[in-house]
C-alpha beads as a LAMMPS data file, in Angstrom:
LAMMPS data file: protein, C-alpha beads

75 atoms
74 bonds

1 atom types
1 bond types

-500.0 500.0 xlo xhi
-500.0 500.0 ylo yhi
-500.0 500.0 zlo zhi

Masses

1 110.0

Atoms # bond

1 1 1 0.552 5.246 -14.094
2 1 1 4.272 4.669 -13.819
3 1 1 5.122 1.033 -13.212
4 1 1 6.507 0.430 -9.747
5 1 1 9.115 -2.295 -10.128
6 1 1 10.179 -2.116 -6.488
7 1 1 9.611 0.023 -3.457
8 1 1 11.130 0.279 -0.017
9 1 1 9.156 -1.839 2.424
10 1 1 9.753 0.527 5.335
11 1 1 6.772 2.859 5.620
12 1 1 5.010 1.278 2.649
13 1 1 1.348 0.415 2.181
14 1 1 2.269 -3.269 2.033
15 1 1 4.213 -3.127 5.289
16 1 1 1.093 -1.775 6.998
17 1 1 -1.010 -4.645 5.602
18 1 1 1.515 -7.282 6.694
19 1 1 1.979 -5.728 10.152
20 1 1 -1.745 -5.590 10.910
21 1 1 -2.596 -8.857 9.109
22 1 1 -5.784 -7.137 7.969
23 1 1 -7.150 -5.475 4.825
24 1 1 -6.192 -1.825 4.423
25 1 1 -8.160 0.851 2.570
26 1 1 -6.554 4.269 2.109
27 1 1 -9.044 6.517 0.332
28 1 1 -6.563 9.368 -0.277
29 1 1 -2.915 8.740 0.562
30 1 1 -2.094 12.460 0.346
31 1 1 -4.347 13.015 3.374
32 1 1 -3.028 10.041 5.385
33 1 1 -0.090 10.939 7.673
34 1 1 1.275 7.375 7.435
35 1 1 1.805 7.585 3.691
36 1 1 1.651 11.194 2.464
37 1 1 5.444 11.618 2.390
38 1 1 6.327 8.215 0.872
39 1 1 7.871 7.829 -2.573
40 1 1 4.792 5.968 -3.885
41 1 1 2.685 9.055 -3.131
42 1 1 5.117 11.908 -3.839
43 1 1 7.005 10.305 -6.740
44 1 1 6.165 9.335 -10.318
45 1 1 3.651 6.672 -9.268
46 1 1 1.513 9.387 -7.608
47 1 1 -0.524 6.829 -5.647
48 1 1 -3.746 8.139 -4.084
49 1 1 -6.201 5.300 -3.558
50 1 1 -4.990 2.003 -2.094
51 1 1 -6.589 -1.322 -1.200
52 1 1 -4.513 -4.229 0.068
53 1 1 -5.192 -7.595 1.661
54 1 1 -2.656 -9.867 3.366
55 1 1 -1.403 -13.000 1.590
56 1 1 -1.225 -15.799 4.126
57 1 1 0.244 -19.271 3.596
58 1 1 -0.571 -22.483 5.456
59 1 1 0.402 -22.106 9.082
60 1 1 -0.650 -18.465 9.230
61 1 1 2.516 -16.762 7.960
62 1 1 1.788 -13.548 6.060
63 1 1 4.189 -13.369 3.110
64 1 1 3.046 -10.122 1.526
65 1 1 -0.035 -8.412 0.227
66 1 1 -2.201 -8.268 -2.859
67 1 1 -2.745 -4.596 -3.613
68 1 1 -4.539 -2.251 -5.961
69 1 1 -3.259 1.304 -6.336
70 1 1 -4.879 4.175 -8.241
71 1 1 -3.890 7.762 -9.007
72 1 1 -7.343 8.925 -7.901
73 1 1 -8.738 8.793 -4.364
74 1 1 -10.892 5.673 -3.872
75 1 1 -13.030 4.115 -1.140

Bonds

1 1 1 2
2 1 2 3
3 1 3 4
4 1 4 5
5 1 5 6
6 1 6 7
7 1 7 8
8 1 8 9
9 1 9 10
10 1 10 11
11 1 11 12
12 1 12 13
13 1 13 14
14 1 14 15
15 1 15 16
16 1 16 17
17 1 17 18
18 1 18 19
19 1 19 20
20 1 20 21
21 1 21 22
22 1 22 23
23 1 23 24
24 1 24 25
25 1 25 26
26 1 26 27
27 1 27 28
28 1 28 29
29 1 29 30
30 1 30 31
31 1 31 32
32 1 32 33
33 1 33 34
34 1 34 35
35 1 35 36
36 1 36 37
37 1 37 38
38 1 38 39
39 1 39 40
40 1 40 41
41 1 41 42
42 1 42 43
43 1 43 44
44 1 44 45
45 1 45 46
46 1 46 47
47 1 47 48
48 1 48 49
49 1 49 50
50 1 50 51
51 1 51 52
52 1 52 53
53 1 53 54
54 1 54 55
55 1 55 56
56 1 56 57
57 1 57 58
58 1 58 59
59 1 59 60
60 1 60 61
61 1 61 62
62 1 62 63
63 1 63 64
64 1 64 65
65 1 65 66
66 1 66 67
67 1 67 68
68 1 68 69
69 1 69 70
70 1 70 71
71 1 71 72
72 1 72 73
73 1 73 74
74 1 74 75
C-alpha cells in the first residue's frame, strides 16, 4: 500500500470520526457515497476497508483518530 504522508481533512475518514466522536467502520469505501470519490479511495492508496476510533484528551476534546486502512473490503 502506498504510504499516505498527509491527506486533506475535508471529506476524509478521519474528519467523519472526529465529527461524530464515535468509531467508524467502512466495509468498502468504493460503495460508500461519503468516501468513494476521495483521493484516499481513488488515488494510489486505494483504500477500501477502514476502521477508526476518536482520540480524546482530558476534558473531552477529540484531537484526531486512530485508524486502520486496508486495500481490501473489511468488516
